[in-house]
N, C-alpha and C positions, 0 to 999 in steps of 0.2 A: 486623336485624343479629344474627349468631350470636356468642355469647361464646366458644364452643369449636368448633373444626373440625379435621378430619383430611384431609390431602391425601396421597394415595398415588399415585405415578406412577413407572413404570419409566423415564420420560424426564426427570424433574425433576433438575436439577443445580445448579451454583453460580449460574447466571443467575437461576433462580427464588428461590434463597435470598437473593441480594443484593437482588432486588426486594422481597421480603417484609420483609427487614431495613430497607430504605429507607423503606417506608411505615409502619413501626412495628408490624408484627405480631409479637407475642411467640411465638417459634417454638422447638419442640424439633425439631432436625434430625438425621436418621439416614440414612446412606448405607452401601452395601457398602464394606468396607475395600478390596477389589480390584475393579476394573471387570471385569464378566463377559466382555468380549470381548478383553481385553488379551493373552490367551495365544494368540489365533488369528492365523494368517497368511492373507493375502488375495492372490488372483491373478486377473487378468483375462485371459481367453482370447478375443481377438477373431478373427473369421473373415471372410474375404471371399467365400467360396463354400461351398456345402453339403457339399462333400467333406471339409471340416475341422470341421464343427460338432459332431460327436460324438467327436472325437479324445480329449479328456480323459476322457470316460466309458469309451471303449474301453480306454485305457491302464490306468485304474484296475481295471476288471473283469478284464482280461488278467493283471494282477498278483495277482489273487485278493482284491482289496480289497472291502469292503462299503461301499456308496455310498448316500448320501441325495441325491435329485434333486428339489428343489422346482422347479416350473414355473410360469411366469407365467399360462398359460392352459390350459384343459382340452384344446383341440385340439392344442396343442404336446405336452402330456403323452401323449396317445394316440399321436401320431406317434413320440415317443421310445420308448414302451412297445412299439409294433409292431416298430421297428427292433431293439430289444434282444432281444425274444423270438425273432425270426428269426435273429439272430446268435449268441445264447447259449441254445439250447433246453434245456440242462441246468441252467440257473440259475433261482433263484426270485425273482420280482418281485411287488411289491404296489403297486397304484395306488389313490390316494384322491383323489376329486374330487367336485364338486357335481352339476351338471346331468347327468342320465343315470343316476345312482344314487339309489335310494330312501334316505330318512333312515335306515331300519333297516340297510340294506346298508352305507352309509357308516360308521355307528357300529360295525358289526361289523368292518369293515376297520381302523378306528382302534384298536379293542380288540386286534385281531390284531397290529397294528404295535407296540403297547405290550408284548405278551407274547412274540412270536416274531421271530427274526432272519431277514432276507432278504438276498439278494445285493445288492438295491437296493430302496429304497422311493421311490415317486414320488408327489407330492401337489401340489395347488394351494392357493391361499389359502382355499379352502372348508373346510380342516381347522380344527376349532374352536380358538379362541384358547387355551383351557386345556390343550391337549394337550402333554404333555412325554414324549418317548421316552427312557428312561434304562436301556435293557437293558445287561446286563453279560455278558461272556464272558471266559474265561481260556484262551487258546490259546498254547502254546509251540511255535514252529517256528524255521526258520532266520532269520527276520526278527527274532525276539525275542518278548517277552511282550506280548500284547494284552489290555487289560482291558475295553474297551468293545465293544459290538456293531457299531458302525460306525466307519469309518476317516476319511472326509471327506465334505464337502458339495460337490456340483457343481450350482450354481444356473443354470437356463435362463432367461435374459432374452431378450425379443424386442422388435420394434418397437412393439408395443402393450403395453408392460410396465406392471405395477403400480407403485405409487410406493415410495419408499425406505423409508418406515415399515413397509409390508407386507413388503418384502424382508427387513428386519432381524428382524421377528417370525418369518418363515418359516425363516430359517437357524438359528434357535435352537429349533426344534421338537425336534431331537435335541441334548441338552445336552452330551454328552461325546463327543469324537472322538479316536481314537488318533493320527491324523496332525496334529490341531489345525490343519486347513487348510480353507479355503473357496475354491472356484474359481467364478468367474462366467463362463459361456459367453454371449457376445453378439456380434452383428454390429455393424458400424459405425453402424447407424441406430438403435440402442437409445437411448431417451430417456424422460423422465417424461411419459407421455401424459396423466395427470390434470391436470398444471399447464401443459403446453406442447402442447396438442392441435394436430394437423395439421402440415403442412409448408409452407414458403414456396415 
């Protein structure tokens, strides 16, 4: 039995506090005053065929927005990257993933993402948990003042998707977004593959 303990969790909330209070654990409880996701808007973009699956990404890049594109799997990331490089040869893209990149190259790309802005960065869950991209820029144009390096997150979910906890971690790799918006692109078959494997 430990007389003193520290529990640190980004997921702990009132449920955990009520439980510990209920079993008589003497607790100093501290939470953020504001929930970190409250300011964000969420949008689901379902598609029935491949002709629509890149539409939100195209629209954002055509408007000159800087986009963060987390992808569920490396193969999907490489598919998206190929499409974007062919459609936008003048734009800068950075891809970070696991298998196929050496550890040194992956770390180099993560450091690049933390220092330099791109038209879009794409990554899988292989990006280290401690990574936080908080680049700043100040650009005044007809749209107005932009303070952060990226405008929105467009998450690519697919039928063999990662689970919800991984998704929430990945969308917060970039902490500040000008548009305060996250779009999930997914087809009608997207599901939690870890907990509901296979199909009837």
